[in-house]
C-alpha positions as a Markdown table, in Angstrom:
| # | Residue | x | y | z |
|---|---|---|---|---|
| 1 | Met | 0.0 | -0.1 | 0.2 |
| 2 | Asp | 1.5 | 3.4 | -1.1 |
| 3 | Gly | 0.1 | 6.9 | -0.5 |
| 4 | Thr | -0.2 | 9.4 | 2.5 |
| 5 | Val | -3.4 | 9.2 | 4.4 |
| 6 | Leu | -5.0 | 12.2 | 6.3 |
| 7 | Ile | -6.7 | 11.0 | 9.7 |
| 8 | Ala | -9.1 | 13.2 | 11.2 |
| 9 | Asp | -10.6 | 11.5 | 14.7 |
| 10 | Asp | -10.8 | 13.1 | 18.2 |
| 11 | Asp | -10.2 | 9.8 | 19.5 |
| 12 | Arg | -6.5 | 9.6 | 20.3 |
| 13 | Thr | -6.5 | 5.7 | 20.5 |
| 14 | Ile | -8.0 | 5.5 | 17.2 |
| 15 | Arg | -5.7 | 7.9 | 15.6 |
| 16 | Thr | -2.7 | 6.0 | 17.3 |
| 17 | Val | -4.0 | 2.6 | 16.1 |
| 18 | Leu | -4.6 | 3.7 | 12.4 |
| 19 | Thr | -1.4 | 5.5 | 12.6 |
| 20 | Gln | 0.6 | 2.4 | 13.2 |
| 21 | Ala | -1.3 | 0.0 | 10.9 |
| 22 | Leu | -1.1 | 2.3 | 8.0 |
| 23 | Thr | 2.6 | 3.1 | 8.6 |
| 24 | Arg | 3.3 | -0.6 | 9.0 |
| 25 | Ala | 1.3 | -1.2 | 5.4 |
| 26 | Gly | 3.9 | 1.3 | 3.9 |
| 27 | Cys | 1.6 | 4.6 | 4.2 |
| 28 | Arg | 2.8 | 8.1 | 5.1 |
| 29 | Val | 0.1 | 9.3 | 7.9 |
| 30 | His | -0.9 | 12.5 | 9.0 |
| 31 | Ala | -3.3 | 12.5 | 12.1 |
| 32 | Thr | -5.3 | 15.2 | 13.8 |
| 33 | Gly | -8.3 | 15.5 | 16.2 |
| 34 | Ser | -9.4 | 18.8 | 14.4 |
| 35 | Leu | -11.3 | 19.2 | 11.0 |
| 36 | Ala | -9.9 | 22.4 | 10.6 |
| 37 | Gln | -6.3 | 21.1 | 10.4 |
| 38 | Leu | -7.5 | 18.6 | 8.1 |
| 39 | Ser | -9.2 | 21.3 | 5.8 |
| 40 | Lys | -5.7 | 22.9 | 5.9 |
| 41 | Trp | -3.9 | 19.7 | 4.8 |
| 42 | Val | -6.1 | 19.3 | 1.9 |
| 43 | Glu | -6.1 | 22.8 | 0.9 |
| 44 | Glu | -1.9 | 22.5 | 0.9 |
| 45 | Gly | -2.4 | 19.6 | -1.5 |
| 46 | Arg | -1.4 | 16.9 | 0.9 |
| 47 | Gly | -2.8 | 13.4 | 1.0 |
| 48 | Asp | -4.0 | 10.8 | -0.9 |
| 49 | Leu | -6.7 | 9.5 | 1.2 |
| 50 | Val | -8.8 | 11.0 | 3.8 |
| 51 | Ile | -10.3 | 8.9 | 6.8 |
| 52 | Thr | -12.6 | 11.0 | 8.9 |
| 53 | Asp | -14.9 | 10.9 | 12.0 |
| 54 | Val | -18.3 | 12.5 | 11.9 |
| 55 | Met | -18.8 | 14.2 | 15.2 |
| 56 | Met | -15.6 | 16.2 | 15.7 |
| 57 | Pro | -15.3 | 19.2 | 18.4 |
| 58 | Asp | -15.1 | 21.6 | 15.6 |
| 59 | Gly | -17.7 | 20.2 | 13.1 |
| 60 | Asn | -19.1 | 17.4 | 11.2 |
| 61 | Gly | -16.8 | 15.2 | 8.9 |
| 62 | Ile | -19.6 | 14.4 | 6.5 |
| 63 | Asp | -20.5 | 18.3 | 6.2 |
| 64 | Arg | -16.6 | 18.8 | 4.9 |
| 65 | Ile | -16.9 | 16.3 | 2.3 |
| 66 | Pro | -18.3 | 18.7 | -0.2 |
| 67 | Ala | -15.6 | 21.1 | 0.5 |
| 68 | Ile | -12.8 | 18.6 | 0.1 |
| 69 | Arg | -14.1 | 17.5 | -3.2 |
| 70 | Asn | -14.3 | 21.0 | -4.4 |
| 71 | Ala | -10.7 | 21.4 | -3.6 |
| 72 | Arg | -9.5 | 18.2 | -4.4 |
| 73 | Pro | -12.1 | 16.1 | -6.5 |
| 74 | Asp | -9.5 | 13.1 | -6.9 |
| 75 | Leu | -9.1 | 12.6 | -2.9 |
| 76 | Pro | -11.3 | 9.6 | -1.8 |
| 77 | Val | -12.7 | 9.9 | 1.8 |
| 78 | Ile | -13.6 | 7.2 | 4.2 |
| 79 | Val | -16.2 | 8.0 | 6.8 |
| 80 | Ile | -16.0 | 6.3 | 10.3 |
| 81 | Ser | -18.5 | 6.8 | 12.8 |
| 82 | Ala | -20.1 | 5.7 | 16.2 |
| 83 | Gln | -23.5 | 7.2 | 14.8 |
| 84 | Asn | -24.6 | 3.9 | 13.6 |
| 85 | Thr | -28.0 | 5.2 | 11.9 |
| 86 | Ile | -29.5 | 5.0 | 8.4 |
| 87 | Val | -29.2 | 8.7 | 8.4 |
| 88 | Thr | -25.4 | 8.7 | 8.8 |
| 89 | Ala | -25.3 | 6.0 | 6.1 |
| 90 | Ile | -27.3 | 7.8 | 3.5 |
| 91 | Arg | -25.6 | 11.1 | 4.2 |
| 92 | Ala | -22.1 | 9.8 | 3.5 |
| 93 | Thr | -23.4 | 8.2 | 0.6 |
| 94 | Glu | -25.1 | 11.3 | -0.8 |
| 95 | Ala | -21.6 | 13.2 | -0.1 |
| 96 | Glu | -20.2 | 10.6 | -2.3 |
| 97 | Ala | -17.9 | 9.2 | 0.7 |
| 98 | Phe | -15.6 | 6.4 | -0.8 |
| 99 | Glu | -17.1 | 4.1 | 2.0 |
| 100 | Tyr | -18.7 | 4.5 | 5.4 |
| 101 | Leu | -17.9 | 2.1 | 8.3 |
| 102 | Pro | -19.4 | 2.2 | 11.6 |
| 103 | Lys | -17.5 | 2.1 | 15.0 |
| 104 | Pro | -16.2 | -0.2 | 16.3 |
| 105 | Phe | -14.9 | -1.1 | 13.0 |
| 106 | Asp | -12.9 | -4.0 | 12.1 |
| 107 | Leu | -9.6 | -3.0 | 11.5 |
| 108 | Pro | -8.5 | -5.4 | 8.5 |
| 109 | Asp | -11.7 | -4.4 | 6.6 |
| 110 | Leu | -10.7 | -0.8 | 6.8 |
| 111 | Met | -7.5 | -1.6 | 6.0 |
| 112 | Ala | -8.7 | -3.3 | 2.9 |
| 113 | Lys | -11.1 | -0.4 | 1.9 |
| 114 | Ala | -8.1 | 2.1 | 2.4 |
| 115 | Gly | -5.9 | 0.0 | -0.1 |
| 116 | Gln | -9.0 | 0.1 | -2.5 |
| 117 | Ala | -9.4 | 3.7 | -2.1 |
| 118 | Leu | -5.4 | 4.5 | -2.9 |
| 119 | Ser | -5.4 | 1.9 | -5.9 |
| 120 | Arg | -8.7 | 3.3 | -7.4 |
| 121 | Arg | -8.2 | 7.0 | -7.1 |
| 122 | Pro | -9.7 | 9.1 | -9.9 |
| 123 | Arg | -7.6 | 10.9 | -12.6 |
| 124 | Arg | -6.9 | 14.4 | -11.6 |
| 125 | Ser | -8.4 | 15.5 | -15.0 |
| 126 | Asp | -11.7 | 14.4 | -13.5 |
| 127 | Pro | -14.1 | 17.2 | -13.6 |
| 128 | Ala | -14.7 | 18.7 | -10.2 |
| 129 | Pro | -18.3 | 18.9 | -8.9 |
| 130 | Glu | -20.3 | 22.1 | -9.8 |
| 131 | Ala | -20.4 | 24.6 | -7.3 |
| 132 | Gly | -23.4 | 24.5 | -4.7 |
| 133 | Ala | -23.6 | 20.6 | -5.4 |
| 134 | Ala | -23.4 | 19.8 | -1.9 |
| 135 | Pro | -26.2 | 17.6 | -1.1 |
| 136 | Arg | -29.1 | 19.2 | 1.2 |
| 137 | Pro | -29.0 | 17.7 | 4.5 |
| 138 | Ala | -31.4 | 14.8 | 4.8 |
| 139 | Ala | -34.2 | 15.3 | 7.4 |
| 140 | Asp | -33.6 | 13.0 | 10.6 |
| 141 | Pro | -36.9 | 11.1 | 10.8 |
| 142 | Ala | -36.3 | 10.5 | 14.3 |
| 143 | Met | -37.0 | 7.0 | 13.9 |
| 144 | Pro | -35.3 | 4.1 | 15.6 |
| 145 | Leu | -33.1 | 3.0 | 12.2 |
| 146 | Ile | -30.3 | 2.1 | 14.5 |
| 147 | Gly | -27.8 | -0.7 | 14.0 |
| 148 | His | -24.5 | -1.6 | 14.2 |
| 149 | Ala | -24.9 | -5.5 | 13.6 |
| 150 | Pro | -23.7 | -6.3 | 10.1 |
| 151 | Ala | -27.2 | -7.1 | 8.7 |
| 152 | Met | -28.4 | -3.7 | 9.6 |
| 153 | Gln | -25.5 | -2.1 | 8.0 |
| 154 | Ser | -26.0 | -3.9 | 4.7 |
| 155 | Leu | -29.6 | -2.7 | 4.7 |
| 156 | Phe | -28.3 | 1.0 | 5.4 |
| 157 | Arg | -25.9 | 0.7 | 2.6 |
| 158 | Met | -28.5 | -1.0 | 0.1 |
| 159 | Val | -31.3 | 1.7 | 1.2 |
| 160 | Ala | -28.5 | 4.6 | 0.5 |
| 161 | Arg | -27.7 | 3.1 | -3.0 |
| 162 | Ile | -31.4 | 2.9 | -4.0 |
| 163 | Leu | -32.7 | 5.9 | -2.1 |
| 164 | Asn | -33.4 | 8.1 | -5.2 |
| 165 | Ala | -33.6 | 5.3 | -7.7 |
| 166 | Asp | -36.8 | 5.5 | -9.9 |
| 167 | Leu | -37.4 | 1.8 | -9.0 |
| 168 | Pro | -40.1 | 0.3 | -6.9 |
| 169 | Val | -39.2 | -1.4 | -3.9 |
| 170 | Leu | -40.3 | -4.3 | -1.9 |
| 171 | Ile | -39.6 | -4.3 | 1.9 |
| 172 | Ala | -39.7 | -8.0 | 3.4 |
| 173 | Gly | -39.6 | -8.9 | 7.1 |
| 174 | Glu | -41.3 | -10.4 | 10.0 |
| 175 | Pro | -44.2 | -8.2 | 11.8 |
| 176 | Gly | -42.7 | -5.6 | 14.0 |
| 177 | Val | -39.4 | -5.2 | 12.4 |
| 178 | Gly | -39.9 | -1.8 | 11.2 |
| 179 | Lys | -40.8 | -2.3 | 7.6 |
| 180 | Thr | -43.2 | 0.7 | 7.6 |
| 181 | Thr | -40.4 | 2.9 | 9.4 |
| 182 | Ile | -38.2 | 2.0 | 6.4 |
| 183 | Ala | -40.6 | 2.7 | 3.9 |
| 184 | Arg | -41.4 | 6.2 | 5.1 |
| 185 | Ser | -37.4 | 6.6 | 5.1 |
| 186 | Phe | -37.4 | 6.2 | 1.5 |
| 187 | His | -39.6 | 9.0 | 1.2 |
| 188 | Glu | -38.5 | 11.4 | 4.0 |
| 189 | Leu | -34.7 | 10.9 | 3.4 |
| 190 | Ser | -35.2 | 11.2 | -0.5 |
| 191 | Asp | -35.3 | 13.8 | -3.0 |
| 192 | Arg | -39.0 | 13.4 | -3.2 |
| 193 | Arg | -39.6 | 14.6 | 0.5 |
| 194 | Asp | -41.1 | 17.9 | -0.4 |
| 195 | Asn | -43.6 | 15.9 | -2.5 |
| 196 | Gly | -46.7 | 14.1 | -1.4 |
| 197 | Phe | -46.8 | 11.0 | 0.9 |
| 198 | Ala | -49.5 | 8.2 | 0.9 |
| 199 | Ile | -50.3 | 4.7 | 2.6 |
| 200 | Leu | -52.4 | 2.2 | 1.1 |
| 201 | Thr | -53.6 | -0.6 | 3.2 |
| 202 | Ser | -56.3 | -3.7 | 2.6 |
| 203 | Ala | -58.6 | -1.9 | 4.9 |
| 204 | Asp | -59.3 | 1.1 | 2.2 |
| 205 | Ala | -58.3 | -0.3 | -1.1 |
| 206 | Ser | -61.1 | 0.9 | -3.2 |
| 207 | Glu | -60.9 | 2.4 | -6.5 |
| 208 | Glu | -61.7 | 5.9 | -5.1 |
| 209 | Ala | -58.9 | 5.4 | -2.0 |
| 210 | Ile | -56.3 | 4.3 | -4.8 |
| 211 | Ile | -56.7 | 7.4 | -7.0 |
| 212 | Arg | -56.6 | 9.6 | -4.1 |
| 213 | Ala | -53.5 | 8.3 | -3.0 |
| 214 | Ala | -52.0 | 8.6 | -6.5 |
| 215 | Asp | -53.2 | 12.4 | -6.5 |
| 216 | Lys | -52.1 | 12.9 | -3.0 |
| 217 | Ala | -48.7 | 11.4 | -3.7 |
| 218 | Arg | -48.0 | 13.2 | -7.1 |
| 219 | Gly | -44.1 | 13.1 | -7.4 |
| 220 | Gly | -43.7 | 11.8 | -4.2 |
| 221 | Thr | -44.3 | 8.2 | -2.4 |
| 222 | Ile | -47.2 | 5.8 | -2.1 |
| 223 | Val | -46.5 | 3.0 | 0.6 |
| 224 | Val | -48.5 | -0.2 | -0.3 |
| 225 | Glu | -48.8 | -2.2 | 3.1 |
| 226 | Asn | -49.0 | -6.2 | 3.0 |
| 227 | Pro | -50.4 | -6.1 | -0.9 |
| 228 | Ala | -50.8 | -9.9 | -0.1 |
| 229 | Gly | -53.7 | -9.1 | 2.3 |
| 230 | Phe | -55.5 | -7.2 | -0.5 |
| 231 | Asp | -58.5 | -9.0 | -2.2 |
| 232 | Pro | -58.2 | -9.9 | -5.9 |
| 233 | Ala | -60.1 | -6.9 | -7.2 |
| 234 | Ala | -58.0 | -4.6 | -5.2 |
| 235 | Gln | -54.6 | -6.2 | -6.5 |
| 236 | Ala | -56.1 | -5.9 | -10.0 |
| 237 | Arg | -56.6 | -2.1 | -9.4 |
| 238 | Leu | -53.2 | -1.7 | -8.0 |
| 239 | Ile | -51.7 | -3.3 | -11.3 |
| 240 | Gly | -53.9 | -0.8 | -13.3 |
| 241 | Leu | -52.6 | 2.1 | -11.4 |
| 242 | Ile | -48.8 | 1.1 | -11.8 |
| 243 | Glu | -49.4 | 0.5 | -15.5 |
| 244 | Ser | -51.1 | 4.0 | -15.8 |
| 245 | Met | -48.2 | 5.6 | -14.2 |
| 246 | Glu | -45.5 | 4.0 | -16.2 |
| 247 | Ser | -47.3 | 4.9 | -19.7 |
| 248 | Gly | -49.3 | 7.9 | -18.9 |
| 249 | Pro | -48.7 | 11.4 | -19.8 |
| 250 | Asp | -47.6 | 12.3 | -16.5 |
| 251 | Arg | -45.2 | 9.7 | -15.9 |
| 252 | Ala | -42.8 | 12.2 | -14.8 |
| 253 | Met | -44.4 | 13.2 | -11.9 |
| 254 | Ala | -45.6 | 9.5 | -10.9 |
| 255 | Pro | -45.0 | 8.4 | -7.3 |
| 256 | Arg | -42.7 | 5.8 | -6.2 |
| 257 | Ile | -44.0 | 2.8 | -4.8 |
| 258 | Val | -42.8 | 1.3 | -1.9 |
| 259 | Ala | -44.5 | -1.9 | -0.6 |
| 260 | Thr | -44.2 | -4.0 | 2.6 |
| 261 | Thr | -44.7 | -7.8 | 2.7 |
| 262 | Gly | -44.1 | -10.5 | 5.3 |
| 263 | Pro | -40.7 | -12.4 | 5.4 |
| 264 | Asp | -41.2 | -14.6 | 2.1 |
| 265 | Pro | -43.2 | -12.8 | -0.7 |
| 266 | Gln | -42.8 | -15.4 | -3.0 |
| 267 | Ala | -44.5 | -17.9 | -0.8 |
| 268 | Asp | -47.3 | -15.7 | -0.9 |
| 269 | Val | -47.3 | -15.8 | -4.8 |
| 270 | Ala | -46.8 | -19.6 | -4.6 |
| 271 | Ser | -49.9 | -19.9 | -2.3 |
| 272 | Gly | -52.1 | -17.3 | -4.7 |
| 273 | Arg | -52.4 | -14.6 | -1.9 |
| 274 | Leu | -50.3 | -12.4 | -4.0 |
| 275 | Arg | -50.5 | -12.2 | -7.6 |
| 276 | Ser | -47.3 | -12.6 | -9.7 |
| 277 | Asp | -47.9 | -10.0 | -11.8 |
| 278 | Leu | -48.2 | -7.5 | -9.2 |
| 279 | Tyr | -45.5 | -9.0 | -7.1 |
| 280 | Tyr | -42.9 | -8.5 | -10.3 |
| 281 | Arg | -44.2 | -4.9 | -10.6 |
| 282 | Leu | -43.4 | -4.3 | -6.9 |
| 283 | Ala | -40.3 | -5.9 | -6.7 |
| 284 | Gly | -37.9 | -3.6 | -8.7 |
| 285 | Val | -35.5 | -4.2 | -5.6 |
| 286 | Thr | -36.2 | -6.3 | -2.8 |
| 287 | Val | -34.9 | -5.3 | 0.9 |
| 288 | Thr | -35.0 | -7.7 | 3.6 |
| 289 | Val | -35.0 | -6.4 | 7.0 |
| 290 | Pro | -33.7 | -8.8 | 9.7 |
| 291 | Pro | -35.5 | -9.8 | 12.9 |
| 292 | Leu | -34.2 | -8.4 | 16.3 |
| 293 | Arg | -33.0 | -12.0 | 17.4 |
| 294 | Ala | -30.7 | -11.7 | 14.4 |
| 295 | Arg | -29.1 | -8.4 | 15.9 |
| 296 | Val | -28.7 | -8.8 | 19.5 |
| 297 | Asp | -26.2 | -6.3 | 19.9 |
| 298 | Asp | -28.5 | -3.6 | 18.7 |
| 299 | Ile | -30.9 | -4.4 | 21.3 |
| 300 | Leu | -29.6 | -2.3 | 24.2 |
| 301 | Pro | -28.8 | 1.0 | 22.0 |
| 302 | Leu | -32.2 | 0.7 | 20.4 |
| 303 | Ala | -33.5 | 0.4 | 24.2 |
| 304 | Ala | -31.8 | 3.6 | 25.2 |
| 305 | His | -33.1 | 5.4 | 22.0 |
| 306 | Leu | -36.4 | 4.2 | 22.5 |
| 307 | Leu | -36.5 | 5.5 | 26.4 |
| 308 | Ala | -34.9 | 8.8 | 25.5 |
| 309 | Arg | -37.4 | 9.3 | 22.9 |
| 310 | Ala | -40.2 | 8.3 | 25.4 |
| 311 | Ala | -38.7 | 11.0 | 27.6 |
| 312 | Thr | -39.2 | 13.5 | 24.9 |
| 313 | Gln | -42.9 | 12.8 | 24.5 |
| 314 | Gly | -43.5 | 13.6 | 28.0 |
| 315 | Leu | -42.8 | 10.3 | 29.8 |
| 316 | Pro | -40.5 | 10.2 | 32.7 |
| 317 | Asp | -36.8 | 9.8 | 31.9 |
| 318 | Arg | -35.5 | 6.2 | 32.3 |
| 319 | Thr | -32.2 | 4.1 | 32.0 |
| 320 | Leu | -31.6 | 0.7 | 32.2 |
| 321 | Gly | -29.4 | -0.8 | 35.1 |
| 322 | Asp | -26.8 | -3.3 | 34.2 |
| 323 | Asp | -28.8 | -6.4 | 35.4 |
| 324 | Ala | -32.1 | -5.1 | 33.7 |
| 325 | Ala | -30.1 | -4.8 | 30.5 |
| 326 | Gly | -28.4 | -8.2 | 30.7 |
| 327 | Leu | -32.0 | -9.8 | 30.9 |
| 328 | Leu | -33.2 | -7.8 | 27.9 |
| 329 | Arg | -30.2 | -8.6 | 25.9 |
| 330 | Val | -31.4 | -12.4 | 26.0 |
| 331 | His | -35.0 | -12.1 | 25.4 |
| 332 | Ala | -36.2 | -13.5 | 22.1 |
| 333 | Phe | -38.2 | -10.7 | 21.0 |
| 334 | Pro | -40.8 | -12.5 | 18.7 |
| 335 | Gly | -42.7 | -9.1 | 18.3 |
| 336 | Asn | -39.3 | -7.5 | 17.3 |
| 337 | Val | -38.7 | -3.8 | 17.5 |
| 338 | Arg | -42.4 | -3.1 | 18.1 |
| 339 | Glu | -42.2 | -5.4 | 21.1 |
| 340 | Leu | -39.3 | -3.7 | 22.5 |
| 341 | Glu | -40.9 | -0.3 | 22.0 |
| 342 | Asn | -44.0 | -1.2 | 23.9 |
| 343 | Met | -41.7 | -2.8 | 26.5 |
| 344 | Met | -39.8 | 0.5 | 27.1 |
| 345 | Arg | -42.8 | 2.8 | 27.1 |
| 346 | Arg | -44.5 | 0.7 | 29.7 |
| 347 | Leu | -41.3 | 0.7 | 32.0 |
| 348 | Ala | -40.8 | 4.2 | 31.4 |
| 349 | Leu | -44.3 | 4.7 | 33.0 |
| 350 | Thr | -44.1 | 1.9 | 35.5 |
| 351 | Ala | -40.5 | 2.0 | 37.0 |
| 352 | Ser | -40.2 | 3.4 | 40.3 |
| 353 | Gly | -37.0 | 5.0 | 40.1 |
| 354 | Thr | -35.0 | 6.7 | 37.5 |
| 355 | Thr | -33.0 | 3.3 | 36.8 |
| 356 | Ile | -35.0 | 0.4 | 35.6 |
| 357 | Thr | -34.2 | -2.6 | 37.8 |
| 358 | Ala | -33.8 | -6.2 | 37.1 |
| 359 | Ala | -37.1 | -7.1 | 39.1 |
| 360 | Glu | -39.1 | -4.5 | 36.8 |
| 361 | Met | -37.5 | -6.2 | 34.0 |
| 362 | Arg | -38.4 | -9.6 | 34.9 |
| 363 | Glu | -42.2 | -8.5 | 35.3 |
| 364 | Ala | -42.1 | -6.8 | 32.1 |
| 365 | Leu | -40.6 | -9.8 | 30.3 |
| 366 | Ser | -43.2 | -12.0 | 31.9 |
| 367 | Gln | -45.9 | -9.7 | 30.7 |
| 368 | Gln | -44.2 | -10.3 | 27.1 |
| 369 | Gly | -44.9 | -14.2 | 27.6 |
| 370 | Gly | -41.5 | -14.8 | 29.4 |
| 371 | Gly | -42.1 | -18.4 | 29.9 |
| 372 | Arg | -42.1 | -19.3 | 26.0 |
| 373 | Thr | -39.1 | -17.0 | 25.5 |
| 374 | Ala | -37.3 | -17.7 | 28.8 |
| 375 | Ser | -33.9 | -15.9 | 29.3 |
| 376 | Ile | -30.8 | -17.7 | 29.8 |
| 377 | Ala | -29.3 | -15.1 | 32.3 |
| 378 | Ala | -32.7 | -15.1 | 34.5 |
| 379 | Met | -32.4 | -18.9 | 35.6 |
| 380 | Pro | -30.6 | -19.4 | 38.9 |
| 381 | Met | -27.1 | -20.8 | 38.4 |
| 382 | Pro | -25.8 | -23.3 | 40.9 |
| 383 | Ala | -23.8 | -22.0 | 44.0 |
| 384 | Thr | -20.4 | -20.4 | 44.3 |
| 385 | Pro | -17.9 | -21.5 | 42.0 |
| 386 | Val | -14.9 | -23.4 | 43.6 |
| 387 | Ala | -11.6 | -24.2 | 41.7 |
| 388 | Asn | -9.3 | -27.1 | 42.6 |
| 389 | Asp | -5.8 | -27.4 | 41.8 |
| 390 | Ala | -6.3 | -29.6 | 38.5 |
| 391 | Gly | -7.3 | -26.3 | 36.8 |
| 392 | Leu | -9.5 | -25.6 | 33.8 |
| 393 | Pro | -11.1 | -27.2 | 31.9 |
| 394 | Gly | -11.5 | -30.4 | 33.7 |
| 395 | Gly | -11.0 | -29.2 | 37.4 |
| 396 | Phe | -13.2 | -26.6 | 37.6 |
| 397 | His | -16.3 | -27.2 | 39.6 |
| 398 | Leu | -19.5 | -25.3 | 40.3 |
| 399 | Gly | -21.7 | -25.4 | 43.5 |
| 400 | Gly | -19.2 | -27.7 | 45.2 |
| 401 | Gly | -20.1 | -30.8 | 42.7 |
| 402 | Asn | -17.8 | -33.2 | 41.6 |
| 403 | Gly | -18.2 | -32.6 | 38.1 |
| 404 | Pro | -16.2 | -30.3 | 35.7 |
| 405 | Leu | -17.3 | -27.0 | 34.7 |
| 406 | Ser | -18.8 | -28.5 | 31.4 |
| 407 | Asp | -21.0 | -30.9 | 33.5 |
| 408 | Ser | -22.5 | -27.6 | 35.1 |
| 409 | Val | -23.0 | -25.8 | 32.0 |
| 410 | Glu | -24.7 | -28.7 | 30.6 |
| 411 | Ala | -27.1 | -29.0 | 33.4 |
| 412 | His | -27.9 | -25.3 | 33.1 |
| 413 | Leu | -28.5 | -25.6 | 29.4 |
| 414 | Gln | -30.7 | -28.5 | 30.2 |
| 415 | Arg | -33.1 | -26.8 | 32.4 |
| 416 | Tyr | -33.2 | -23.8 | 29.8 |
| 417 | Phe | -34.7 | -26.4 | 27.2 |
| 418 | Asp | -37.0 | -27.8 | 29.9 |
| 419 | Leu | -38.3 | -24.5 | 30.5 |
| 420 | His | -39.7 | -24.4 | 26.6 |
| 421 | Gly | -41.4 | -27.9 | 27.2 |
| 422 | Asp | -42.3 | -29.5 | 23.8 |
| 423 | Ser | -41.1 | -26.3 | 21.9 |
| 424 | Leu | -37.5 | -25.4 | 20.8 |
| 425 | Pro | -36.0 | -22.3 | 22.5 |
| 426 | Pro | -35.8 | -19.3 | 20.0 |
| 427 | Pro | -33.3 | -19.1 | 17.1 |
| 428 | Gly | -29.9 | -17.9 | 17.7 |
| 429 | Leu | -29.2 | -20.0 | 20.8 |
| 430 | Tyr | -25.2 | -20.3 | 19.8 |
| 431 | Asp | -24.5 | -16.7 | 19.8 |
| 432 | Arg | -26.6 | -16.0 | 23.1 |
| 433 | Ile | -24.9 | -19.0 | 25.1 |
| 434 | Leu | -21.5 | -17.5 | 24.1 |
| 435 | Arg | -22.4 | -14.0 | 25.3 |
| 436 | Glu | -23.3 | -15.2 | 28.4 |
| 437 | Ile | -20.1 | -16.8 | 29.0 |
| 438 | Glu | -17.8 | -14.0 | 27.3 |
| 439 | Arg | -19.3 | -11.0 | 29.3 |
| 440 | Pro | -18.5 | -12.7 | 33.0 |
| 441 | Leu | -15.2 | -14.1 | 31.5 |
| 442 | Leu | -13.8 | -10.5 | 30.4 |
| 443 | Gln | -15.2 | -8.9 | 33.5 |
| 444 | Val | -13.4 | -11.1 | 35.8 |
| 445 | Ala | -10.2 | -11.2 | 33.7 |
| 446 | Leu | -10.2 | -7.5 | 33.7 |
| 447 | Asp | -10.7 | -7.6 | 37.6 |
| 448 | Ala | -7.7 | -9.8 | 37.9 |
| 449 | Thr | -5.5 | -7.7 | 36.0 |
| 450 | Gly | -6.4 | -4.4 | 37.5 |
| 451 | Gly | -8.1 | -3.1 | 34.3 |
| 452 | Asn | -4.7 | -3.5 | 32.3 |
| 453 | Gln | -6.0 | -4.4 | 28.7 |
| 454 | Leu | -2.7 | -5.5 | 27.7 |
| 455 | Arg | -2.2 | -8.0 | 30.6 |
| 456 | Cys | -6.1 | -8.9 | 30.2 |
| 457 | Ala | -5.4 | -9.8 | 26.4 |
| 458 | Asp | -2.2 | -12.1 | 27.3 |
| 459 | Leu | -4.0 | -13.6 | 29.9 |
| 460 | Leu | -6.9 | -14.5 | 27.4 |
| 461 | Gly | -4.8 | -15.4 | 24.5 |
| 462 | Ile | -6.4 | -13.0 | 22.3 |
| 463 | Asn | -5.3 | -10.0 | 20.2 |
| 464 | Arg | -5.5 | -6.5 | 22.1 |
| 465 | Asn | -7.5 | -5.1 | 19.3 |
| 466 | Thr | -9.9 | -7.9 | 19.5 |
| 467 | Leu | -10.3 | -7.5 | 23.2 |
| 468 | Arg | -11.1 | -3.6 | 22.8 |
| 469 | Lys | -14.0 | -4.5 | 20.4 |
| 470 | Lys | -15.5 | -7.0 | 22.4 |
| 471 | Leu | -15.4 | -4.9 | 25.4 |
| 472 | Thr | -17.2 | -2.4 | 23.3 |
| 473 | Glu | -19.6 | -4.6 | 21.8 |
| 474 | Leu | -20.6 | -5.8 | 25.2 |
| 475 | Asn | -20.5 | -2.3 | 26.8 |
| 476 | Ile | -18.1 | -3.3 | 29.4 |
| 477 | Glu | -16.8 | -0.2 | 31.3 |
| 478 | Val | -13.0 | -0.5 | 32.1 |
| 479 | Thr | -11.5 | 1.2 | 35.0 |
| 480 | Arg | -7.4 | 1.0 | 35.3 |
| 481 | Arg | -6.6 | 0.5 | 39.0 |
| 482 | Arg | -3.5 | -1.2 | 40.8 |
| 483 | Lys | -4.9 | -4.7 | 42.1 |
| 484 | Leu | -4.8 | -5.0 | 45.9 |
| 485 | Met | -3.2 | -8.3 | 47.1 |
């Protein structure tokens, strides 16, 4: 890898890690915690690649990209941000960033993107963007489109790429995942947002309602919710509407169609619930929204966002206690984000103090059908751990029993399965079990090493960057101290 990289991030640790990694790869690096200094370097003609954070003490990194492109159209920009929302992804795409990566990022992935940017730099002869071509800041819809999980980041990138394309969009997913929210984002974050918006449902899909929706959404967006639920006559009317918009004299102002469906629209076609010719007219691009159980690491950030939003709507201001958060993370959420939102609003109303306790969380989970989706963490563990001289793994015993750790884990898991009776636990069990073991392991190891991450990583036999990433993902606070003997 060859070239000069300009880094702007107010986190000294990130600047150090990136500087060391890029220098080892053969690059020259200039790093700063100031966007003003970054702009100065760009204006001086320095750098072959910019890596910038978004939220900086002296401004917003994405807002600086148009100025960078005006001054240096051949200079690629990689955006890194802890603001893991769909708005950040869309704004980075609109600003023509080379790549957007959420924090905490995977260092090898960022290095690969940096290598691609340095090797694919446009020629200096490429025309500069026209003055004033900077994208208008998209309105933040204040919706819980938050997600660091890879599945959500892929979704955000897909939405950003097709946001302003003149293609119909089909949004598939389980009930409660936020399909209508994402459908609205296709309007509220797009170039169509100043024009009309309408929603069509099976409850009102008469010919008059469809005509009204088309008139109201002229130049804007029509959201069709669950077209498989429309009766055959209503589906025929929808096809007629789409055909008239595609070939009519006013097609330049035709609204964009965004439809929402269940997780398997092709199964609806096969069963006859959804006409195949309507499906193919709606599925210009299909976007699949993952269920909440497939993005467990997003549960706590989503919960915090929903509690904060509830507070802005007049409900009491609450936060999650650590034990309550642990219970929440392992709930299966068959109702997805909608279930989480309802739970957070109820807890905001009913919690006795500013911090939601484990007891209050257990009560809320039980009202959600907690027996069917029992949490692993909520089950009682055997008594105090006692280690003998044989050491791990064969000689570590729980509750003073005679068996090794694996026997106690097996008994614990068997109780978990027994709680579900004849049913299986919800999908994602492997990751949930690993998280339940990983969190206390890291906490105990950190405590044993006095918060020294280098010693802790060595003790665990993992890379220090891997440890830092896991601590961030599990929201484990590190306090450096001298261990008392």
